[in-house]
C-alpha positions as a printed NumPy array, in Angstrom:
array([[194.175,  29.609,  28.87 ],
       [192.591,  31.539,  30.802],
       [192.301,  34.17 ,  27.518],
       [189.908,  31.841,  26.3  ],
       [186.997,  32.298,  28.788],
       [186.356,  35.933,  27.288],
       [184.534,  34.517,  24.373],
       [182.451,  32.189,  26.841],
       [179.567,  33.886,  28.131],
       [177.486,  30.673,  29.533],
       [177.229,  30.358,  33.096],
       [177.477,  26.094,  32.969],
       [179.715,  24.743,  30.493],
       [180.555,  20.933,  29.786],
       [184.035,  19.644,  28.812],
       [184.861,  16.551,  27.265],
       [187.653,  14.555,  29.626],
       [187.844,  10.959,  28.96 ],
       [186.105,   9.919,  25.885],
       [187.387,   5.802,  26.709],
       [190.061,   4.223,  28.804],
       [192.691,   5.233,  26.362],
       [191.543,   8.741,  24.723],
       [192.064,  11.211,  27.438],
       [191.453,  14.719,  26.34 ],
       [193.98 ,  16.732,  27.826],
       [191.985,  17.739,  30.927],
       [194.683,  18.992,  33.498],
       [196.328,  21.556,  31.16 ],
       [193.671,  23.541,  29.785],
       [190.855,  22.838,  31.87 ],
       [192.092,  23.297,  35.422],
       [193.241,  26.26 ,  34.775],
       [189.924,  27.66 ,  34.146],
       [189.157,  27.223,  37.797],
       [191.096,  31.307,  37.868],
       [188.027,  32.407,  35.844],
       [184.938,  30.247,  36.108],
       [184.241,  28.276,  39.301],
       [184.555,  24.216,  38.498],
       [181.523,  23.25 ,  39.88 ],
       [180.079,  24.717,  36.569],
       [182.002,  22.094,  34.791],
       [179.891,  19.268,  33.517],
       [181.862,  16.275,  31.81 ],
       [180.371,  15.304,  28.428],
       [179.861,  11.519,  29.017],
       [176.657,  11.391,  26.273],
       [175.366,  12.997,  23.157],
       [172.506,  14.295,  25.215],
       [175.679,  15.971,  27.871],
       [176.601,  18.084,  23.941],
       [173.22 ,  19.089,  22.982],
       [171.76 ,  20.016,  26.3  ],
       [175.558,  22.253,  27.035],
       [175.047,  25.6  ,  27.82 ],
       [178.685,  26.14 ,  26.334],
       [180.979,  23.42 ,  24.885],
       [184.899,  22.872,  25.807],
       [186.728,  20.342,  23.605],
       [190.573,  20.185,  24.956],
       [192.246,  17.691,  22.873],
       [195.071,  15.387,  23.143],
       [195.55 ,  12.475,  21.37 ],
       [195.321,  10.797,  17.488],
       [192.614,  11.884,  14.844],
       [191.68 ,   8.309,  14.022],
       [191.08 ,   7.262,  17.613],
       [189.417,  10.183,  18.422],
       [186.642,   9.771,  15.616],
       [186.638,   5.918,  16.464],
       [185.3  ,   7.019,  19.908],
       [182.985,  10.273,  18.929],
       [181.215,   7.993,  16.209],
       [180.591,   4.61 ,  17.795],
       [179.5  ,   6.664,  21.178],
       [176.932,   8.451,  18.83 ],
       [178.77 ,  12.265,  20.146],
       [179.921,  13.045,  16.537],
       [176.649,  13.778,  15.287],
       [175.512,  15.817,  18.677],
       [179.004,  17.57 ,  17.987],
       [177.389,  18.453,  14.537],
       [174.411,  19.847,  15.089],
       [175.809,  21.398,  18.037],
       [178.066,  23.414,  16.518],
       [175.87 ,  23.885,  13.21 ],
       [173.594,  25.866,  15.584],
       [176.349,  28.235,  16.031],
       [176.373,  27.675,  19.678],
       [179.28 ,  28.579,  22.107],
       [182.33 ,  25.685,  21.244],
       [186.009,  26.468,  22.079],
       [187.934,  23.588,  20.645],
       [191.671,  23.01 ,  22.011],
       [194.316,  21.416,  19.399],
       [192.42 ,  18.104,  18.646],
       [189.318,  19.881,  19.521],
       [190.281,  22.01 ,  16.327],
       [191.297,  19.785,  13.901],
       [188.625,  16.921,  13.815],
       [186.335,  19.638,  12.73 ],
       [187.85 ,  19.573,   9.667],
       [186.892,  17.217,   6.549],
       [189.425,  14.276,   6.881],
       [192.985,  13.807,   8.63 ],
       [196.373,  11.832,   7.095],
       [197.193,  10.66 ,  10.508],
       [197.003,   7.287,  10.502],
       [194.758,   7.409,   7.942],
       [192.927,   8.917,   5.725],
       [190.193,   8.822,   8.178],
       [186.987,  11.411,   8.407],
       [186.134,  14.579,  10.461],
       [183.672,  16.093,  11.531],
       [183.448,  17.826,   8.022],
       [182.723,  21.229,   9.197],
       [185.276,  23.083,   7.937],
       [186.979,  22.225,   4.373],
       [190.322,  20.72 ,   4.141],
       [192.725,  18.301,   5.581],
       [194.572,  17.966,   8.464],
       [197.919,  16.811,   6.846],
       [201.356,  16.086,   8.409],
       [203.577,  18.957,   7.819],
       [206.401,  18.086,   5.016],
       [210.063,  17.453,   7.19 ],
       [211.908,  17.272,   3.517],
       [211.955,  21.231,   3.506],
       [214.241,  21.118,   6.349],
       [211.912,  22.026,   9.287],
       [211.681,  19.101,  12.495],
       [208.117,  17.278,  12.722],
       [206.88 ,  17.52 ,  15.28 ],
       [206.415,  21.231,  15.267],
       [207.294,  21.918,  19.056],
       [208.262,  25.595,  20.261],
       [207.52 ,  29.162,  20.073],
       [206.29 ,  30.996,  17.237],
       [203.918,  33.912,  16.386],
       [200.098,  34.298,  15.108],
       [199.186,  36.293,  11.993],
       [195.963,  37.873,  12.662],
       [193.699,  37.468,   9.63 ],
       [190.541,  38.304,  11.81 ],
       [190.392,  40.634,  15.1  ],
       [188.561,  38.359,  17.604],
       [188.061,  38.29 ,  21.393],
       [189.668,  35.091,  22.044],
       [193.042,  36.096,  21.079],
       [193.547,  39.763,  22.409],
       [194.858,  38.524,  25.591],
       [197.886,  36.687,  23.691],
       [200.59 ,  38.673,  24.078],
       [202.811,  39.742,  21.546],
       [201.331,  37.307,  19.318],
       [203.473,  33.886,  20.656],
       [202.061,  31.066,  21.303],
       [203.468,  27.74 ,  22.084],
       [202.763,  24.768,  19.607],
       [203.58 ,  20.696,  19.947],
       [202.046,  19.141,  16.973],
       [202.587,  16.714,  13.506],
       [199.755,  17.94 ,  12.191],
       [198.159,  20.793,  10.767],
       [195.099,  22.222,   8.391],
       [196.181,  24.2  ,   5.585],
       [194.652,  28.028,   4.64 ],
       [192.739,  27.863,   1.507],
       [189.722,  29.885,  -0.184],
       [187.617,  27.312,   0.558],
       [187.736,  27.722,   4.565],
       [188.919,  31.121,   4.449],
       [185.952,  32.852,   6.224],
       [186.622,  30.726,   8.978],
       [190.151,  31.714,   9.684],
       [191.048,  33.901,  12.721],
       [194.981,  33.481,  12.697],
       [197.69 ,  31.371,  10.652],
       [201.244,  30.582,  11.982],
       [204.306,  30.003,   9.382],
       [206.666,  26.2  ,   9.597],
       [208.059,  26.25 ,   6.666],
       [204.443,  26.836,   5.153],
       [201.6  ,  28.448,   6.323],
       [198.976,  26.835,   8.104],
       [196.099,  27.896,  10.338],
       [196.374,  28.303,  14.027],
       [192.955,  29.61 ,  15.279],
       [189.316,  29.641,  13.203],
       [186.27 ,  31.793,  14.527],
       [182.959,  31.773,  13.454],
       [179.914,  33.563,  14.655],
       [180.336,  32.994,  18.529],
       [182.23 ,  29.78 ,  18.572],
       [186.011,  29.664,  18.48 ],
       [188.667,  26.92 ,  18.112],
       [192.26 ,  27.36 ,  18.14 ],
       [195.47 ,  24.931,  17.95 ],
       [198.362,  23.943,  20.292],
       [199.395,  27.061,  21.849],
       [210.638,  30.904,  17.83 ],
       [213.09 ,  31.015,  20.409],
       [214.971,  28.518,  22.071],
       [213.678,  25.902,  24.087],
       [215.144,  25.247,  27.571],
       [213.846,  22.396,  29.536],
       [213.808,  21.824,  33.389],
       [214.04 ,  18.26 ,  34.547],
       [213.746,  16.317,  37.921],
       [214.805,  13.078,  39.191],
       [212.417,  12.535,  41.193],
       [212.202,   9.299,  44.057],
       [211.416,   8.084,  47.354],
       [213.641,   8.886,  50.217],
       [214.08 ,   6.727,  53.246],
       [210.943,   8.349,  55.13 ],
       [208.884,   7.59 ,  51.818],
       [208.506,  11.249,  50.983],
       [208.699,  11.803,  47.252],
       [211.898,  14.533,  46.308],
       [214.159,  15.886,  43.716],
       [217.501,  14.269,  43.883],
       [220.315,  14.407,  41.778],
       [223.649,  12.184,  41.304],
       [226.314,  10.58 ,  39.216],
       [224.581,   7.694,  37.751],
       [221.628,   7.688,  39.933],
       [223.825,   7.193,  42.587],
       [221.61 ,   9.943,  44.299],
       [222.839,   9.226,  48.234],
       [224.683,  12.001,  50.208],
       [228.389,  10.154,  51.13 ],
       [228.403,  11.055,  54.692],
       [227.578,   8.397,  57.59 ],
       [223.926,   8.774,  57.208],
       [224.171,   7.849,  53.469],
       [220.897,   9.653,  52.891],
       [219.012,  10.229,  49.412],
       [220.102,  13.877,  48.177],
       [217.07 ,  16.335,  48.492],
       [217.397,  19.371,  46.162],
       [213.512,  20.206,  47.282],
       [209.992,  19.319,  46.691],
       [209.044,  18.422,  42.529],
       [205.286,  19.966,  43.022],
       [207.76 ,  23.171,  44.589],
       [210.629,  22.852,  41.837],
       [207.879,  22.68 ,  38.874],
       [205.881,  25.545,  39.641],
       [209.261,  27.236,  40.371],
       [210.342,  26.544,  37.27 ],
       [207.252,  27.643,  34.801],
       [207.221,  30.969,  36.597],
       [211.095,  31.314,  36.17 ],
       [210.503,  30.34 ,  32.305],
       [210.743,  26.974,  31.695],
       [209.708,  25.684,  28.015],
       [208.891,  22.234,  29.642],
       [209.19 ,  20.435,  32.9  ],
       [210.07 ,  17.527,  32.906],
       [209.853,  14.357,  35.682],
       [212.067,  11.332,  35.622],
       [210.115,   8.455,  37.83 ],
       [213.694,   6.757,  39.122],
       [211.682,   5.387,  42.131],
       [211.523,   1.496,  43.428],
       [207.935,   1.832,  41.758],
       [208.832,   1.488,  38.331],
       [208.531,  -2.222,  39.203],
       [204.946,  -1.114,  39.371],
       [204.238,   1.847,  37.89 ],
       [200.531,   1.785,  37.794],
       [201.13 ,   1.558,  41.978],
       [203.043,   4.274,  41.55 ],
       [200.521,   7.001,  43.419],
       [202.778,   9.453,  45.236],
       [204.155,  10.07 ,  41.478],
       [200.998,  10.418,  40.15 ],
       [199.611,  12.765,  42.828],
       [202.948,  14.989,  41.56 ],
       [201.622,  15.196,  38.087],
       [198.207,  15.641,  39.467],
       [199.199,  18.564,  41.739],
       [201.905,  19.963,  39.1  ],
       [199.094,  20.305,  36.158],
       [197.02 ,  22.702,  38.221],
       [199.247,  25.543,  38.557],
       [201.96 ,  24.565,  35.53 ],
       [201.019,  25.341,  31.995],
       [203.772,  24.035,  30.16 ],
       [204.185,  20.851,  28.811],
       [205.08 ,  17.689,  31.681],
       [206.493,  15.005,  30.245],
       [207.079,  11.921,  32.225],
       [209.714,   8.937,  31.999],
       [210.361,   6.015,  33.737],
       [209.186,   2.598,  34.31 ],
       [206.803,   2.98 ,  30.742],
       [207.21 ,  -0.532,  28.914],
       [204.969,  -3.673,  29.174],
       [204.769,  -5.512,  33.038],
       [203.234,  -8.152,  34.569],
       [202.247,  -8.284,  37.987],
       [202.798, -10.141,  41.115],
       [199.165, -11.545,  40.775],
       [200.042, -12.415,  36.929],
       [197.914,  -9.408,  35.529],
       [199.444,  -7.548,  32.082],
       [199.509,  -4.578,  31.315],
       [200.896,  -3.208,  28.513],
       [203.335,  -0.295,  27.837],
       [199.643,   1.936,  26.655],
       [197.832,   1.068,  29.575],
       [201.151,   2.796,  31.742],
       [201.077,   5.567,  29.907],
       [197.281,   6.243,  29.856],
       [197.689,   6.521,  33.675],
       [200.348,   9.113,  33.324],
       [198.046,  11.138,  31.005],
       [195.011,  10.741,  32.806],
       [197.136,  12.163,  35.612],
       [197.736,  15.325,  33.616],
       [201.554,  14.428,  31.615],
       [201.163,  15.985,  27.938],
       [204.461,  13.693,  26.891],
       [205.966,  10.72 ,  28.028],
       [209.331,   9.556,  27.632],
       [210.268,   6.13 ,  26.875],
       [213.99 ,   4.751,  27.686],
       [214.905,   1.325,  27.822],
       [212.295,  -0.112,  26.264],
       [213.041,   2.458,  22.836],
       [216.343,   0.626,  22.786],
       [214.777,  -3.323,  22.797],
       [212.152,  -2.08 ,  20.36 ],
       [215.175,  -0.684,  18.01 ],
       [217.345,  -3.662,  18.85 ],
       [214.494,  -5.99 ,  17.678],
       [213.852,  -3.89 ,  14.236],
       [217.286,  -4.089,  13.531],
       [217.052,  -7.331,  13.971],
       [213.931,  -8.494,  11.822],
       [213.445,  -5.382,   9.824],
       [209.983,  -5.458,  10.634],
       [207.477,  -2.581,  12.511],
       [205.16 ,  -4.914,  14.555],
       [202.935,  -2.262,  15.458],
       [203.41 ,  -3.52 ,  19.473],
       [206.208,  -1.704,  20.646],
       [205.61 ,   0.843,  23.608],
       [205.895,   3.812,  20.506],
       [204.237,   2.496,  17.943],
       [201.152,   1.661,  20.653],
       [201.468,   4.995,  22.453],
       [201.543,   7.277,  19.279],
       [198.967,   5.455,  17.693],
       [196.144,   6.456,  20.328],
       [197.695,  10.046,  21.927],
       [200.144,  10.967,  18.412],
       [203.696,  11.035,  17.942],
       [204.3  ,  14.446,  19.495],
       [203.281,  12.375,  23.027],
       [206.154,  10.21 ,  22.822],
       [209.904,  11.034,  23.488],
       [212.446,   8.246,  23.052],
       [215.456,   9.051,  25.727],
       [218.877,   7.901,  24.712],
       [221.856,   7.601,  27.166],
       [224.64 ,   7.2  ,  25.195],
       [228.361,   5.874,  26.5  ],
       [231.591,   7.429,  25.072],
       [233.64 ,   4.731,  23.493],
       [237.368,   5.257,  22.007],
       [238.45 ,   4.377,  18.454],
       [241.864,   4.715,  16.99 ],
       [239.825,   3.756,  13.856],
       [236.051,   4.324,  12.718],
       [236.192,   0.803,  10.445],
       [236.521,  -0.908,  14.027],
       [232.959,  -0.891,  14.361],
       [229.729,  -1.095,  12.276],
       [228.58 ,   1.588,  14.376],
       [228.112,   5.305,  12.554],
       [231.428,   7.01 ,  14.222],
       [232.4  ,  10.831,  14.912],
       [235.379,  12.622,  15.246],
       [235.945,  14.376,  18.495],
       [237.208,  17.599,  19.123],
       [239.367,  16.068,  21.405],
       [241.667,  12.594,  21.838],
       [240.925,   9.979,  23.635],
       [243.096,   8.815,  26.941],
       [245.374,   6.761,  24.282],
       [245.086,   9.038,  21.265],
       [241.801,   8.312,  19.668],
       [240.673,  10.274,  17.721],
       [237.001,   8.814,  17.159],
       [234.552,   7.684,  19.299],
       [231.338,   6.406,  19.317],
       [228.866,   6.753,  21.84 ],
       [230.071,  12.62 ,  27.734],
       [231.452,  15.309,  28.616],
       [229.328,  18.465,  28.687],
       [226.718,  18.493,  26.597],
       [228.507,  16.056,  23.978],
       [228.132,  18.718,  21.088],
       [229.831,  15.581,  18.626],
       [226.944,  13.215,  19.461],
       [224.24 ,  15.834,  19.482],
       [225.453,  17.353,  15.928],
       [225.351,  13.88 ,  14.373],
       [222.322,  12.976,  15.298],
       [220.232,  16.292,  14.756],
       [221.728,  15.889,  11.378],
       [220.246,  12.412,  10.89 ],
       [216.973,  12.696,  11.761],
       [213.741,  15.247,  11.195],
       [212.139,  15.097,  14.321],
       [213.57 ,  17.222,  17.141],
       [216.502,  16.536,  19.263],
       [216.624,  17.656,  22.442],
       [219.994,  17.781,  24.497],
       [221.124,  16.619,  27.48 ],
       [222.933,  16.058,  30.824],
       [226.114,  17.664,  31.694],
       [225.533,  21.558,  31.343],
       [227.434,  23.71 ,  33.975],
       [227.251,  26.944,  32.193],
       [225.441,  29.263,  29.936],
       [227.875,  29.159,  27.248],
       [227.051,  25.226,  27.255],
       [223.887,  26.191,  25.853],
       [224.659,  28.688,  23.823],
       [227.316,  25.577,  22.249],
       [224.844,  23.272,  21.324],
       [222.217,  25.628,  19.929],
       [224.965,  27.817,  17.48 ],
       [227.169,  24.175,  17.23 ],
       [223.954,  21.694,  16.288],
       [220.599,  21.551,  14.787],
       [219.086,  20.473,  18.515],
       [215.623,  21.945,  19.45 ],
       [215.979,  22.322,  22.506],
       [218.512,  21.917,  25.56 ],
       [217.367,  19.921,  28.943],
       [219.315,  20.908,  32.512],
       [218.596,  19.765,  36.233],
       [221.409,  20.312,  38.502],
       [222.72 ,  23.673,  37.714],
       [218.536,  24.889,  38.227],
       [218.241,  23.274,  41.137],
       [221.971,  24.365,  42.35 ],
       [220.364,  28.06 ,  41.334],
       [223.75 ,  27.787,  39.645],
       [222.192,  29.513,  36.701],
       [218.897,  30.907,  36.175],
       [216.586,  29.921,  33.53 ],
       [216.253,  33.5  ,  31.735],
       [220.319,  33.847,  32.245],
       [219.452,  30.613,  29.482],
       [217.266,  31.682,  27.426],
       [218.377,  35.567,  27.462],
       [221.756,  34.741,  26.554],
       [220.973,  31.895,  23.492]])
């Protein structure tokens, strides 16, 4: 976020990076970009309350849940130091969680008391009004107070990924520098004195997906195939190579992708914490790609060959520390759903619950691989079915879950839930994207092969839809 630096005049900076083994303050997607405007050698990581009090300028970017962050700040004594620092009107830049913590309290896993510097409560968006939560996508700022930190934001459009927000009020009016509307006005940024804070930085969202695995030489490559059959049908039978992950991700960012998603399909999925090449891909990508990075593949509880148990939270934390903004859970989400259907009990131990409790629910994506099964009569199964636009092989008129982006299924799901739905798989033309945005309530569309093979440019999709 280079526009923030114009408000920070000091020569040395202190930043929050990791407050404990789980709560990672999003270093890669915010701090790494500062290198284009200030020397990274001038950045010092906050480790103690004294580091806060001695800083010339303090930067607090954040990804995580309010309760977990406040717990760490209170236990380490950093909460008091942070309040003292800010109350003295010293230069401070807070982003996302770094803004929300300044308010009196939050409803996220709470109520939980915040730092209490700004009047107001951080509450969840009201999904009953027809708006999907989390709020993910581009939106327009309404400037309430001219501030240098917002000068370089083109057309006042910024990108949001959050479920919780603070509301404008008479009591916090003097703090507010901009608001945004998502069913209701909420505070997008605040400023008082020389410090500055920002919320997360609506058009259609286009996501570029990269299936990543090792080839026979041990190099990570972007590949694509049918049901993970990613080998060329040649004598050599080599892994299909569509490019290098970091380079392709950088190109899609330049082309205008709103998000980049990595799907890790390497053999390391049996020991994801040992997948050093994939972690390196995330680190290198996050240095130059400044849209949300999602990674999936092997995020679950597991036990290694030595009998050491690792929770899904530990696995996800390593991905977050390496640069991911969101993680995608597939098989483990299915197991959690099956268990809940069987017991009707939320244990708090599933991957979804563990990770969202620490990093926030906006940081967890559930990936669903549906398979279409045709039926003559919807009463033949206990599942929800849809009437298909084209009959099955034997004239069946109903199906439960893939042709193109499966419009019937996407519509069924997006109408049934209040969270954002991403349409994925099978898009072969710009018209398929238009169809999913006009005929369903999907919030985003994801594609891979047509982008890798340069059949459809990302900008063509965005300009058409």
